[in-house]
N, C-alpha and C positions, 0 to 999 in steps of 0.2 A: 935198808936192805941192799942197796947197790954199792957195795964196797968190796974191795979185794978180799978174797978168802971166804966169802959167804956163798956156799954152793946152792942155797935154796932161794936165791933172790929172784930168779925168773923161771923156775921149774914149771909153775902152773901155766905161764904164758907159752913156753915152749911146747907143752903138752897140747894146749889149745891149737896152736898153729900146725902142729903135726896132724891133729885130728881133722882140722878143716881142709888141709891139703889132701889127706888120704880120702876123705869122704866126699869132697866136692871138687877141688881144683884139678886133681890128676885124673878124674873120671871123664872129663870132657873139655872142649875148648870153646871159646866165645869169639865172635867176630869183632866186638868193640869193647873198649875198656868199661863203658857204661853198663853193658850187659854183665860183665864180670862183677862190677860193683853191686849191682842189683841182686845178683845171685848170692853173693856173700852176705849182703844185708838180709835177704830172705832166709838164708841158712841160719844165721845167728839169731834173728828175732823170731823165726817161725819154728825152728827145730832145736837148735843147741840150747838156748836159754830156757825154754819151757820144759824140755824133756831130759836134759843132761845136767843135772844138778852137781855142782862141785862138792866133793866130800867134806871140804872144810866149812861149807855153809850149812851142814846138817841135813 
């Protein structure tokens, strides 16, 4: 998928990063990198994966 001329190679990843930035990153700031990492981990495993299923997965 990662070749020149394939416009669908990273669409799902770009959508995911846009969503996580809009719903988590841009809404607040953290004092340490560790706090940021834990917030992202909790967002992905506690909210995004269980509740926001990708359409391609059925």
